[in-house]
C-alpha positions in Angstrom: 16.6 98.6 -52.7 13.6 101.0 -52.6 13.4 101.7 -56.7 13.0 97.7 -56.9 9.9 97.9 -54.5 8.6 100.9 -55.9 9.2 99.2 -59.6 7.7 95.6 -58.1 4.6 97.8 -56.5 3.6 99.9 -60.1 4.2 96.3 -61.9 1.5 95.0 -58.9 -1.4 97.9 -60.0 -0.4 97.1 -63.7 -1.4 93.7 -63.4 -4.2 94.8 -61.0 -5.4 97.1 -63.5 -5.4 94.8 -66.4 -7.0 92.4 -64.7 -9.9 95.1 -63.5 -10.1 96.2 -67.5 -8.9 99.3 -66.7 -6.7 100.3 -69.6 -6.4 103.7 -68.3 -3.0 105.4 -69.4 -2.0 107.6 -66.8 1.5 108.9 -69.3 -0.6 109.3 -72.0 -2.5 111.3 -70.3 0.0 114.0 -68.5 1.4 114.3 -72.0 -1.7 115.1 -73.5 -2.2 117.9 -70.9 0.9 118.9 -71.9 0.9 119.4 -75.1 -2.6 121.5 -74.7 -0.9 123.6 -72.0 2.0 124.2 -74.6 -0.6 125.2 -77.2 -2.9 127.3 -75.0 -3.2 131.0 -74.7 -2.7 131.1 -71.0 -0.7 134.2 -70.0 2.5 133.2 -69.7 3.2 134.0 -66.4 0.6 131.6 -65.1 1.8 128.8 -67.5 4.4 127.4 -64.8 1.1 127.1 -62.2 -0.5 124.9 -64.2 2.6 122.5 -65.2 3.2 122.1 -61.4 -0.4 121.1 -61.1 0.4 118.8 -64.1 3.2 117.3 -62.2 1.5 117.0 -59.0 -1.7 115.3 -61.3 1.3 112.6 -62.2 2.3 112.1 -58.8 -1.0 111.4 -57.4 -1.9 107.5 -57.9 -5.7 107.4 -60.0 -7.3 105.7 -57.5 -7.2 108.9 -54.7 -9.9 111.1 -54.6 -7.6 114.4 -55.3 -6.8 112.5 -58.7 -10.4 113.3 -60.2 -10.0 116.8 -58.0 -6.7 118.0 -59.6 -7.4 116.3 -63.6 -11.1 118.2 -63.7 -9.1 121.6 -62.3 -6.5 121.3 -65.0 -9.1 120.2 -67.7 -11.1 122.8 -67.5 -8.5 125.4 -67.4 -7.2 124.2 -70.5 -10.7 124.8 -72.4 -10.8 128.1 -71.5 -10.1 130.5 -74.8 -8.1 133.1 -73.5 -7.7 135.4 -75.9 -9.7 133.5 -78.7 -12.4 135.9 -80.3 -15.0 135.5 -83.1 -15.0 138.1 -85.9 -17.7 140.7 -85.2 -19.6 142.1 -88.3 -20.2 145.6 -88.8 -22.4 145.6 -91.2 -25.1 148.2 -90.4 -28.0 147.2 -92.9 -27.9 143.6 -92.0 -27.7 144.4 -88.2 -30.8 146.9 -89.2 -33.1 144.0 -90.5 -32.4 141.4 -88.0 -33.6 143.6 -85.3 -36.7 144.6 -87.7 -37.2 141.0 -88.4 -38.2 140.0 -85.3 -39.2 142.6 -83.0 -41.6 145.7 -83.6 -41.2 149.1 -82.1 -38.3 149.3 -79.3 -36.7 152.0 -81.4 -34.6 153.6 -78.4 -33.3 150.6 -78.0 -32.8 150.0 -81.6 -30.9 153.1 -81.9 -28.5 152.2 -79.3 -27.4 148.9 -81.0 -27.0 150.8 -84.1 -24.8 153.5 -82.4 -22.6 150.9 -80.6 -22.0 148.6 -84.5 -21.5 152.7 -86.0 -18.8 153.5 -83.4 -17.4 149.7 -83.5 -17.1 149.9 -87.6 -15.3 153.8 -87.3 -13.1 152.6 -84.9 -12.1 149.6 -87.0 -12.0 151.2 -89.9 -9.8 154.1 -88.2 -7.3 152.0 -86.5 -7.5 148.7 -87.9 -8.7 147.1 -84.3 -11.6 148.2 -81.8 -10.6 149.3 -78.6 -14.0 150.4 -77.3 -14.6 148.5 -74.2 -18.6 146.9 -74.2 -20.9 149.1 -72.6 -23.2 147.4 -70.2 -26.6 147.7 -71.5 -29.5 147.0 -68.9 -32.9 146.6 -70.3 -35.8 147.5 -68.0 -39.6 146.8 -68.9 -42.9 144.8 -67.8 -42.9 141.2 -68.5 -43.4 139.9 -72.2 -42.0 143.2 -73.8 -39.2 141.6 -75.8 -36.1 142.1 -73.4 -34.3 138.8 -73.6 -35.5 138.2 -77.1 -34.0 141.3 -78.5 -30.3 140.5 -76.6 -30.4 137.2 -78.5 -31.1 139.3 -81.8 -28.6 141.9 -81.4 -26.1 139.0 -80.7 -26.7 138.0 -84.0 -26.7 141.2 -85.9 -22.7 141.6 -84.4 -21.8 137.7 -85.0 -21.4 136.7 -81.5 -22.3 133.7 -80.1 -25.4 134.1 -77.2 -25.7 132.5 -74.0 -28.1 133.5 -71.0 -27.7 133.1 -67.5 -30.5 133.5 -65.2 -30.2 135.0 -62.1 -33.4 135.0 -60.9 -33.6 133.8 -57.2 -29.1 133.7 -57.0 -28.3 134.3 -53.0 -24.9 132.3 -53.1 -22.1 134.1 -54.0 -19.9 131.6 -55.4 -22.4 131.4 -58.1 -20.7 134.2 -59.8 -16.9 133.6 -58.5 -17.0 130.0 -58.1 -15.9 127.5 -55.3 -12.7 126.9 -54.1 -10.8 124.1 -54.9 -10.8 122.6 -52.1 -14.4 122.0 -51.3 -16.0 118.6 -52.3 -17.9 119.1 -55.8 -16.2 122.6 -56.5 -16.6 124.1 -60.0 -16.1 127.3 -61.3 -18.6 130.4 -61.6 -21.5 130.8 -63.9 -19.6 133.6 -65.7 -16.4 130.7 -66.3 -18.7 128.2 -66.7 -20.1 130.6 -69.8 -17.2 131.5 -71.6 -16.2 127.9 -71.5 -19.2 126.6 -72.9 -19.3 129.3 -75.6 -15.4 128.7 -76.2 -15.0 132.6 -77.2 -13.7 135.6 -75.6 -16.2 138.0 -76.8 -19.7 136.1 -76.5 -22.8 138.2 -75.4 -23.8 136.8 -72.1 -27.2 138.1 -71.2 -28.0 138.1 -67.7 -31.7 137.7 -66.9 -33.5 138.9 -64.4 -30.8 141.1 -62.8 -33.1 142.5 -60.0 -34.2 139.2 -58.8 -30.7 138.8 -57.5 -31.0 137.9 -53.3 -28.0 137.7 -50.9 -27.9 135.5 -47.0 -24.9 134.0 -45.2 -23.2 132.9 -47.8 -22.3 136.4 -49.7 -24.0 139.3 -52.1 -23.7 138.1 -55.4 -24.6 141.6 -56.7 -21.4 142.6 -55.1 -19.7 139.9 -56.8 -21.0 140.9 -59.7 -19.8 144.4 -59.5 -16.5 143.4 -60.6 -18.0 141.6 -63.5 -19.6 144.4 -65.0 -17.2 147.3 -64.2 -15.0 147.7 -67.8 -12.0 149.1 -65.0 -11.9 145.7 -62.9 -13.2 143.4 -65.5 -9.8 142.8 -67.7 -9.0 140.7 -65.1 -11.7 138.9 -63.2 -10.4 136.3 -60.3 -12.7 132.7 -60.1 -12.1 131.3 -57.1 -12.4 128.2 -58.8 -9.7 128.8 -61.6 -7.2 131.0 -59.3 -6.2 132.6 -62.6 -7.0 136.0 -63.6 -9.3 135.7 -66.3 -9.9 139.0 -69.3 -13.7 139.9 -69.7 -13.5 143.0 -71.3 -14.4 141.8 -74.4 -17.5 140.3 -73.5 -20.6 142.2 -74.1 -23.2 142.2 -71.4 -26.5 142.4 -71.8 -28.4 142.8 -68.5 -32.7 142.8 -67.9 -35.3 143.9 -65.2 -38.5 144.4 -64.7 -37.8 147.6 -62.5 -34.8 149.2 -61.0 -36.0 149.9 -57.7 -34.6 146.5 -56.1 -31.0 146.8 -58.4 -28.3 147.6 -55.7 -27.1 151.3 -56.3 -23.4 150.5 -56.9 -24.5 148.0 -59.3 -27.4 150.2 -61.4 -24.4 153.3 -61.1 -22.0 150.6 -63.9 -25.0 149.8 -66.3 -26.7 152.1 -69.4 -30.6 151.4 -68.5 -32.5 151.6 -71.5 -36.6 151.7 -70.4 -38.5 149.5 -72.5 -42.1 150.7 -72.0 -45.4 148.0 -72.4 -47.0 147.9 -76.2 -50.3 150.0 -77.2 -53.0 148.5 -78.5 -52.2 149.7 -81.9 -48.6 147.9 -80.9 -50.0 144.8 -80.5 -52.4 144.2 -83.1 -49.1 144.5 -85.8 -47.1 142.0 -83.7 -49.8 139.3 -83.0 -50.7 139.9 -87.2 -47.3 140.1 -88.0 -45.7 137.4 -85.7 -47.1 135.8 -83.1 -50.2 134.1 -86.1 -47.8 132.7 -88.6 -46.1 131.3 -85.8 -49.0 129.4 -83.8 -50.5 128.8 -87.1 -47.1 126.9 -88.0 -47.0 124.9 -84.2 -50.5 124.1 -84.6 -50.8 122.6 -88.3 -52.7 125.4 -89.5 -52.2 127.7 -92.8 -52.9 130.7 -93.9 -56.0 129.8 -95.2 -57.4 127.4 -92.6 -57.3 130.2 -89.8 -57.7 134.5 -90.7 -58.7 136.9 -88.0 -59.3 140.4 -88.8 -57.9 143.7 -87.0 -61.5 144.3 -85.2 -61.5 140.8 -83.8 -57.7 140.9 -82.4 -58.4 144.1 -81.0 -61.3 143.0 -79.3 -59.3 139.7 -78.3 -56.7 141.8 -76.6 -59.3 144.0 -74.7 -61.2 141.7 -73.5 -58.8 138.2 -73.0 -55.3 140.0 -72.0 -54.4 142.5 -69.6 -50.7 143.0 -69.7 -48.2 145.3 -70.9 -46.6 142.9 -73.2 -47.2 140.3 -75.9 -47.2 136.8 -73.2 -50.9 136.1 -72.6 -51.8 137.4 -76.1 -50.1 134.4 -77.5 -51.2 131.8 -75.2 -54.8 133.2 -75.9 -54.0 133.2 -79.7 -52.3 129.0 -79.0 -55.8 128.9 -77.5 -58.1 129.9 -80.5 -55.4 127.7 -82.6 -56.3 124.5 -81.1 -60.2 125.4 -81.1 -59.9 126.1 -84.8 -58.0 122.8 -85.5 -60.5 120.8 -83.8 -63.3 122.2 -85.8 -61.0 121.7 -88.7 -60.0 118.1 -87.8 -63.2 116.6 -86.8 -64.0 118.1 -90.4 -64.4 115.9 -94.0 -62.9 119.3 -95.6 -59.9 119.8 -94.3 -59.1 122.9 -96.8 -62.3 124.7 -94.6 -61.5 128.1 -93.7 -62.1 129.4 -89.9 -62.5 133.2 -90.1 -62.0 135.2 -86.6 -64.8 138.3 -86.6 -65.7 140.4 -83.6 -69.3 138.4 -84.0 -68.0 134.7 -83.5 -65.1 135.5 -81.2 -67.0 134.8 -78.3 -68.5 131.3 -79.6 -64.3 130.4 -80.3 -63.1 132.0 -77.3 -66.0 131.8 -74.7 -67.1 135.1 -72.6 -64.3 138.2 -72.2 -62.1 137.8 -68.9 -61.4 141.6 -68.6 -63.1 144.8 -68.7 -62.3 148.8 -68.5 -63.8 151.1 -67.0 -65.0 153.7 -69.2 -65.7 157.6 -68.2 -68.7 158.6 -67.1 -71.5 159.8 -68.7 -71.9 162.7 -66.5 -70.2 165.3 -64.4 -70.5 164.7 -60.6 -69.5 166.2 -57.4 -66.8 164.4 -55.0 -65.6 162.0 -58.1 -62.6 162.7 -59.9 -60.5 160.4 -63.0 -57.6 160.1 -62.0 -54.5 158.1 -64.6 -52.3 155.1 -62.7 -49.5 153.0 -64.0 -50.1 148.9 -63.3 -47.7 146.0 -63.7 -50.2 145.8 -66.6 -49.7 148.9 -68.5 -52.0 151.8 -67.6 -55.1 152.1 -65.5 -57.9 154.5 -64.9 -58.4 155.5 -61.0 -61.8 157.0 -60.0 -61.5 158.3 -56.7 -65.0 159.2 -54.4 -65.2 161.3 -51.6 -68.3 161.9 -49.7 -69.2 163.9 -47.1 -71.3 163.0 -43.6 -71.8 164.4 -40.5 -69.1 163.7 -38.1 -65.9 165.2 -36.2 -63.3 166.0 -38.8 -62.1 163.0 -39.6 -60.3 162.0 -42.8 -61.3 158.6 -43.5 -58.9 156.6 -46.3 -60.6 153.0 -48.2 -59.4 151.2 -51.1 -56.2 149.2 -49.6 -53.9 152.3 -49.9 -50.5 152.0 -49.4 -49.0 154.7 -47.2 -47.3 157.3 -50.1 -50.8 157.4 -51.1 -52.4 157.9 -47.4 -49.9 161.0 -46.8 -51.0 162.2 -50.4 -54.4 162.2 -49.5 -53.7 164.1 -46.2 -51.5 166.3 -48.2 -54.6 167.2 -50.4 -56.6 168.2 -47.7 -54.3 170.3 -46.1 -54.0 171.9 -49.1 -57.4 172.2 -50.0 -58.1 173.8 -46.3 -55.2 176.4 -46.7 -57.3 177.7 -49.8 -61.1 177.4 -48.3 -61.5 181.2 -48.5 -61.1 181.9 -52.3 -62.5 178.3 -52.6 -65.4 179.6 -50.9 -65.7 176.4 -47.7 -66.2 177.0 -44.4 -63.7 175.8 -42.2 -65.9 175.5 -38.9 -68.4 173.4 -40.5 -65.8 171.3 -41.9 -64.6 170.7 -38.6 -68.3 169.0 -38.0 -67.9 166.8 -40.9 -66.0 163.4 -41.7 -64.6 163.2 -45.1 -64.2 159.8 -46.7 -61.9 158.9 -49.5 -62.6 155.5 -51.5 -60.7 154.8 -54.0 -62.1 151.5 -56.1 -61.2 148.5 -56.4 -61.5 147.5 -52.9 -59.7 144.5 -53.5 -56.6 146.0 -55.3 -53.4 147.6 -53.0 -52.7 150.9 -54.3 -50.1 153.3 -54.1 -47.5 155.9 -55.5 -48.2 160.2 -55.3 -49.0 160.6 -58.6 -53.0 161.0 -57.8 -52.5 163.7 -55.3 -53.8 166.6 -57.5 -57.2 163.8 -58.4 -57.2 163.7 -54.9 -57.3 167.1 -54.2 -59.4 168.1 -57.1 -61.8 165.4 -55.9 -61.9 166.9 -51.9 -62.5 170.6 -53.2 -65.5 169.2 -55.5 -67.0 167.9 -52.5 -66.2 170.4 -50.2 -67.4 173.2 -52.5 -70.1 170.9 -54.1 -69.0 171.8 -57.4 -69.0 169.2 -60.0 -66.3 167.3 -61.6 -65.8 166.8 -65.9 -66.5 163.5 -66.7 -64.5 164.3 -69.6 -61.2 164.9 -68.1 -58.6 162.9 -66.3 -55.4 164.1 -64.6 -52.1 162.8 -62.9 -49.3 164.3 -61.0 -47.8 164.9 -57.3 -49.3 167.7 -55.0 -46.8 169.7 -52.7 -48.7 171.5 -49.7 -48.4 175.0 -51.7 -50.1 173.7 -54.1 -46.9 172.6 -56.8 -47.9 170.2 -59.1 -44.6 167.8 -59.4 -43.7 165.5 -62.5 -44.7 161.7 -62.6 -44.0 158.6 -64.6 -45.6 156.5 -66.8 -47.0 159.2 -68.8 -47.8 156.6 -72.1 -48.9 154.2 -70.3 -51.2 156.4 -69.0 -52.5 158.2 -71.7 -53.5 155.9 -73.4 -55.7 154.3 -71.1 -57.2 157.6 -70.9 -57.7 157.3 -74.9 -59.0 153.8 -74.1 -61.3 154.7 -71.5 -62.9 157.6 -74.0 -61.2 161.1 -72.1 -61.1 164.0 -74.2 -59.0 165.7 -71.9 -55.4 165.0 -69.7 -54.0 167.0 -67.0 -50.2 166.4 -66.8 -47.6 168.4 -64.6 -45.7 170.9 -66.8 -42.6 169.0 -66.3 -43.7 166.2 -68.2 -44.1 168.1 -71.2 -41.1 166.5 -72.8 -42.6 163.2 -72.4 -45.6 163.8 -75.0 -43.1 163.0 -77.9 -42.9 159.2 -76.7 -46.9 159.1 -76.9 -48.0 156.8 -80.2 -49.6 159.1 -82.9 -52.9 157.7 -82.8 -53.3 158.9 -79.3 -52.3 162.1 -79.1 -54.6 163.0 -82.3 -57.6 162.1 -80.0 -56.2 163.5 -76.8 -55.7 167.2 -75.6 -53.0 167.7 -73.1 -52.8 170.4 -70.7 -49.9 170.9 -68.8 -50.5 172.4 -65.4 -47.5 173.4 -62.9 -50.4 174.8 -60.1 -53.4 172.9 -58.4 -55.0 176.4 -58.8 -54.8 175.4 -62.3 -55.8 172.1 -61.9 -59.3 173.3 -60.3 -59.8 176.0 -62.9 -59.9 173.4 -65.3 -61.4 170.4 -63.7 -64.4 172.0 -61.5 -67.5 173.3 -63.5 -69.3 176.5 -62.8 -72.8 175.9 -61.8 -75.6 178.4 -60.4 -76.7 176.5 -57.5 -73.6 174.1 -56.5 -75.0 170.9 -54.7 -74.3 171.1 -50.8 -71.6 169.1 -50.0 -73.4 167.5 -46.8 -76.6 165.7 -46.7 -77.3 167.6 -43.6 -77.2 171.2 -44.9 -80.7 170.0 -47.2 -84.0 171.7 -45.8 -86.1 169.0 -44.6 -88.5 168.9 -47.0 -85.5 167.8 -49.5 -84.2 165.3 -47.0 -87.2 163.3 -47.2 -87.5 163.4 -43.5 -90.8 164.3 -41.6 
C-alpha cells in the first residue's frame, strides 16, 4: 500500500513538473554526478563520503532548499582538479627574455626566479620529477615598482596559470578558509575558489597586499594563511566548505606588500622576503622611453612620428610633475601629455603633424611644475645641518635648524616630529653636553639658554632614528658657533656614547643627496656593504665617508674658523646688537 502511494505521488509530481515546463531529469543528473565522481581524481579515501552525499541528494526533493545547497557542494567538489597539473617549462633563456621584456631593473628579484628555475630543471633531469617545494616569495617595496606585474611575468616564464587574489581589507577568516556548509550562502574560501577557477593544481597564486590584512570578531585571516603558506602543512589544507583535505604544495605562492611592519611575525617567518626598492631617475627615464611611452602612444591613437620626447624633457617631467618611488604617477602624466598632443593633432589639418617635446615647451604642454626638490645651501651656516630621509616617495634631504636664545635651559622641538625623533634629539643633546669640554661649550651658560630645534617643512610628519647624527651636528654647530659644511649630508643613528648605528634605505638617500647637489655623504660604517646597491651614476658624483663615532662626524662636518659666531645674540657687544 505504501509503495502504491509513493508511486502515485511521484506520478503526480511528474505531471505537475510537466505542467510547469520543468523538464528537469533528476535521475539523469544523479547518474552524471556519479560518473564524474568515478572519473575524478578525488582521493579514494574520500570517494565514499562524496558518494554518500550524492545518494542523499537523490533522496531530496528538488523543491527543497537543501537540494540546491547539496547539489552546489557536490558540483564544487567535482570541479576541483585534485592532482591535475600543467606541464612546467624550464627554459632558462626563454624565462630570462620574458622577465627582461616588460621590466627594467629588479635584478635581485629576477636572479631569485632564475635560481628557482635552475634548481627545478636540475631536479627534473636528475630524478625525472621535481620534488622541490615551491618557495613563498614576498616582494616588499613602494607602490608602482612592478611587484604585481613581475609575478605575472614569472607565471608566464614558468608556463603556469596565473591568478591574483587581493587581500587588502579582508577581516573575515572565512574568506580564506571558507564557510561551513550549514550557513546560508556558504562558499569555499578564496584559495579553493582560485584553484577551481584555473583548473590546475600548480598555478601561480599572487596574494596581493598581504600587509593590509585586518582582524576582528570574525577571526584573523593571517592565522588562516599560516596553513596555506607553510610548506609543511599545506599538503593537506582543509577548507571548511569542501571538508576534504586539499594539497596546495604544488602551488607557487607569491605575495606582495608595501611594508613588513604590519605583517604578523609568524606569517613573515614563512616567507622569503625580497626587497624591491624605488627607481632612480635614470631608471625611470629608461622605463618611460622603452615601456610607458610606446604603450601610452598606442592607447591614445598616436604613433612614434606623432609624438617624440627627448631624454632631457623626460627628466624634467619626472622631476617637476611626479613625486613617487614607482612609475604610476609618471604613467598618468604621460597619458596627460598624450591627450594634449592628441588634441593638437586632431584639430590640425595635417594628421601627420609631429609634436616634439623638449625642456623648452614642456611647461606649455603640461602646465606649471607641481613639485620642487630642495637644493643644497650655497654657503656654510651655523646651526643648520643637512640630513637624509627615506619616505614613501623615495629619498629626500632633511634640513635641521637649531637656534639658541635666552631662557631657562628648555629644549623646544617643532616640525611635527614623532616620538622616536624627539628621543633622538634628546639623546643628541645629551651627548653634545657630555662632550662640552672638548667642544668648548660652557655648561653654565647653556642652562641660561633655550635650544629650539626645527625641522622643515612643518606640515609634514617626520619620525625615525636616522637623523640622530644630523641633530647632534646641528646642536654642536649652534652651541660652538662653528658652521656646518653646506655640501655635506649625513645619515645615522647616534647613541649616548656617540656611537653611530646603521640605518636603512641608503640607496634612496644617496639618490636624494645626488639630486640636491651634495658632494659628500657621511654614512654609518656598518652600512658600507650597502654602497654596492647604489647606481654607478650616483657613485661617480658622491664621496661616501663611513663613520663609527660622533667625533668623526664633527671632524668632517664642522668648519674650523678663527672667530666662531657667538651661539647666542645676548653674547654680542651692545654696538653689534643694534641696541642702545
